[in-house]
N, C-alpha and C positions, 0 to 999 in steps of 0.2 A: 473528631469530633468537629463540626464548624459553629459551634458554640463557646458563651463564654465557660471558662473551669468556674466552679463553685468557691475554689480557695482564693482566687483573684478577686472575686465579688467580698467574701468574706476580710480580705485585706483591707478593700476599699470601705467597707462597713465600719471596720475598727479605726482607721486611720482618720476617716471623717469624725467618727465619734471623740477621738483623742482630743482634734481640734476645736469639737464645739465644747466640750467638757474642760477646756483650760480657760474656759470666757465667762460660763454661767456662776463659776464657782464666785467669781471675785467681783462681779458687776455690780451687786449691792454695797458692799462693803467699802470699793473703791469708789464709787460714784457718793457715798455717803461722809466717807472720811476723809478721802484724799480731794475731791471735786466740792466737798461742803454742800452737797442737796439734800433735802429732806426725804424720809422715807416715800412721801407722796409723789416727789419728783421722779424718785426712782422708779417707783411703781407705773408711772407714765412710761418710762423709757425703756422698760421690760414689757409695757404692754403692746407699744411699736415695735418691739425686738419678734414677738409671738405672733405679732398681726403680718410682719413681712415674711415669717419662717412659714406662715400658712399661704402667705402669697406664692412664696417660692415654690412651695408642696402641690400648690393648686395650678399653677403655670406648667411648671415645670411637666405636672402627670398629665396637663393637657397636649402640650406640644409632644409628647411621648408616643403618643398615639398615631401620631400622624407625620413626624420627622426623623430624621436620622438620626436613631440614640446615642449613638458613640461621637457625633458632633455636639449636640446638645451635654453629653456628659462633660465634653473636654472642656467647653465654655464654661461650665458653672464651676469646673475646678479653677480654671484659669481667673475668673471673677474671683473667685473666694481667697485665691493666693494673692491678688492685687490690695482688696480691701485689706485681709491680714498685714500685708505688708507697711499699706498704710498707716496703718494703727501704731506700728513699731515708732513711728517719728511724731505722728498726730496722735496723741491720747489727752489731751486737755479737755475743755468744754467750748464750743459744741462739738469738734471734732471726733470725741469717745461718743456720744449717742448716736451721730449718723453714722457713723463708722459699724458700729453695733446693730445699728437697724440693716446696712446693706449685710453686713456680716450674716444675719440671722434669715435674709432673703436667698443668699448662696447656700448655706449650709441646709435649708430645708429644700431646696434645689438638687443639691446633691443627694439628700438622702432619699428624695423621691426617687431618682435616677436609679441607685445603687436596688431598692427595693423592685423598681417596676423591672430592671433588669435581670433581677431574680425570677420572676414569671416566666422568663424568656428559657430557662435553662431545663431541660428534659430529662437529664440523667438522673437526676433525684427527685424524691416527691416533694410535692409544694411544703406540705408540712415541715419534714427535713430541712428544706432551705430554709424556710423563717424562722425555726428552731436558729440555725445557725447563724444567721443573721443576726437574732436579737442575742444570741450570746457573745456575737462580735461586737456589740452596741456595750453591750455590760463590761464587757473586758476593758475598750475604749475609756470606758468613763473612769475604771479602774488605775490606769494610767495616767490620765488626763487630769483627773482631780490630785493625783499622787503630787505630777509636775508642777501645779500650781502652788502646792503648799512650798515646794523647793525654790521655785521661781519667784513668786510673788515678793518676797523680803527683796529681794536683789533689785526689781523695780518691773514696773508693769511691761514697759518694752521688751524686757527677757520671754514673759509669757506668750506675746505676740511673734517674737521672732521664730519661738519652739513651732506656734502655730504656723507658718509661714512654711518653716523647712517641712513640718509632717504632709503639709498639702501639696508642695511640690513633690515628694514622695509618691503618693498619692496619685499624683496627675502625671509621672513617668510610670506607671504601675498601669495607669489605665490605658495610656498612649500604647503601650506594648502589648497589654493582654486584652483590650476590649472591643476591639476591632476584627469583630465573626461576625459574616452575613446572616447568620441562621438568628442572631440578637439584634443585631443593630437595626434593620429593617422593617417598619411596622408592617402588619399583617393587611394583605389587600381584600381580603374578605369581609365581606358588611353582610352582618348578619339582622334580618328583621327579627324583632323580638317584639312579641306580644304584648301591648300592657298589662303589665300585672299588678292585681291590687291583693295586698295582704288580707288574712283573715283579720276582723275589726280586734280580737283578743290579743293576737300576734302583734300588730302594730303599735297596739296602748302598752304592752310589755315592753318593747324595744322603746318608746318613746320616754317610757318610766325610767328604764335603764341610760338614757341618753342625757336627761337630764340629771341622773344619778351621777354618772360619769364627769359631766362639766362640773359639779359640787364636789366631788372628790379633787379634782384638779385644782381647783379654787383652792381648798385648804391644804394639800399637798403642797402646794408652791410655794406656802409659807416657810417652808422648810428649805426651800432650794434660793430664796431670797431673802425674806427678813430674820431667817436665824442666824443667817453671817453677822450682821450687825448686834443682834442681842448676845450671841456667844462670846463674840471678839470684845465687846462690850465690858463683858465680866474678866478681861484680861488673857482670855485664852488666847493664844497665836493663830494666824489665818489657816496657818499649817496641820494644827491639831480640827479645825474646822473640816479642810479638806478631806483629812484623812477618816473623818464620817464619812464623806461619800465614796471614799475606798472600800469602805468596810460593807457599805449599801451596796455597792455591786458585785464584792465578793458574797455577800449572802444572797443577794439575788439569785445567784445560778446555784446555790447551795439548796436554797427552799424552794427553787422550781425543780430541781431535781428529785424532792422529797415527795412536792406537790404529785408530779406526774406519777412517781411509784404509789402514791395513796390513792390516784384516780383510778389505778386497775383495780381495785379494792370499793371505793365509793366513790362514784362520779355522779355528783352533783351541784351541778354549774350555780342554781341558785344561792345552794349554802355557802359555796365559795365566795359567791361576791358579798352576801352578807357578814360574813365571816371578817373577810378583806375589808370591808369598810368600817366594822366596829374597830379592827386594830388600828387603822388608820387614825381613828378617834381616840383610841386610847394612849395613842403617841405623845398627844397633845395634852390628854389629861395628867400623865406622867409628868409631862413639863411645868405642870403648877406648882409641883411638890420639890422637881429637880433642880439644884442649883451647880452642880458640881460638873466635871467633865465626865465623868462616870456614868452620872445621872443620863447626860446626852446621849452616852453611847446605847445605854439601855432603851432610852426612848427610841434611838434609830433603829435597832435591834427589830423592835416591835412594829414600828413604821412600815419598815423591808418586808415582815411577814405579810401583812396586810396588803402592803402592794403587789407582792408577786403572787399573793392571791387573787384579788379584783381585777387587775388591770387586764390580763390575757383572760380571764373568765367572760366579761363583758363582749368582746368581739366574738368570742367562740359560741355564747347565747345567742348572739345575732345571727351568726352563721346558721346554726339549727334552726333558727326561726323564718328564716327568709330563704325562696326558691332560688334555683340557681342562676335564673335570668334577672334578676336583680341583687345578687349577693355583692358584686362590687358597687352597686350603688349603696346600700348600705352598708359596708365598710368602710365606704368615703365617709359616712355621713359619721359613723362611730370616730375617727379621727376630728372630725372637725367638731363635735361637740368637746371633745378632750381639748382640742386649741382652743375651744371660746375661754373652758376653764383656766387653763395656762396662763392665757393672755390677761385674763382681769383678775387672776389671784393675788399677785405682787400689789396691783393697785389697790385691790381691797383691802389687803392685811396692811398698806402703807397708811392708807385712812384710820383705820380703827386704831392702830398704834401711837399715830399722831394727835388724833381726839381724845383718847383714851391710856391705854400699857399694853404691855405684851400677854399680861396676866388676861385680861379680856379676849387678846385674839386666842390666847390657848382655851377658855371656856367656851369662846364660840365655836369654832374649829371643833371640839367635841360633842357639842350639843348640835352642829350641822350634821356630823356624821352618823350618831344616833337618830334623828330626824329624818335622816332620807332613809336608812335600815327601816324603820317604823311605819314610814309612810308606801315606801316600794314594796316592804312585806303584806302590808294591809290590801293594797292592790292587786299583787301578784295572786294572794290568797283568792280574794274574790272571784279573779277571772278563771280562776284553776277548779272552783267548787263547781 
């Protein structure tokens, strides 16, 4: 069969996510402690990183539909290798943030190419393909965060050396296995789609959960960015903070299997969404009282359960509420709203911490989750009556 085999896409997703997850866990603590920048400044840089990641996703996706996917994929990998290699030698100020933003663009591009190439594989069902790519991403996070904990004490250059090496391996994999005519050439068929207007209740429900998704990611990003400074500031080494994300990635796979099993007997996406948001909020509520590493482990377990429940459920619900002719559009909007939350989350959190305290951040995050559930539940209840 002249199409890319799923195992090579799985490997590409795995390696790309190892590279990504060797960078983001250390960014906040490195810029704050080593480069002496405030959390607000760090938040601005992380905002630009996320924005460039979104731009890479968007441009890569647009080009994917009209140009040679193989060439686009290889170009993206080469660019990411060059940026990562540059950061080995130039990781001071302002070289580090500039490199970080460029790295965000390239990894966003690479991820879009992998997921888009997944749509060209016909030997397996779409659901199976994207479940496998999702699994590869989480396994990549396990290895990436584990590597950061080991290498960061040696020096940040060693982290980017690893990132460069594994991206080169990904490039070799892609060069040898992705050049398949069934997958690399865009379809020449053009389908004239009639303008589809969603029923008003469906549109309101979808928009409600789009806003909810952005708020969830604003809150969640505090764990990704500002918590590294909070935890290491207590004398806990960076390796132990990275280990929390290794635990997160492992539990994501375990909890996903459990939720998929429960869905056979009780399949209610609305309940799954509310449940997930509440548990993400509870992870911050526990942080108000937790001041030990064991406490952070408990909070991370609660966070991961919430994340596993809500993050896949919202795009699944959007899929149920949209007709086939506009599913791609609304799935794209789902990713866009999530990216908005990811982009502004570190900045919002950094400002709250700089003008007040971590305690206010934890209380605010819990309150945002609680209010989000109450408002979204009320809107959906009215619409479904």
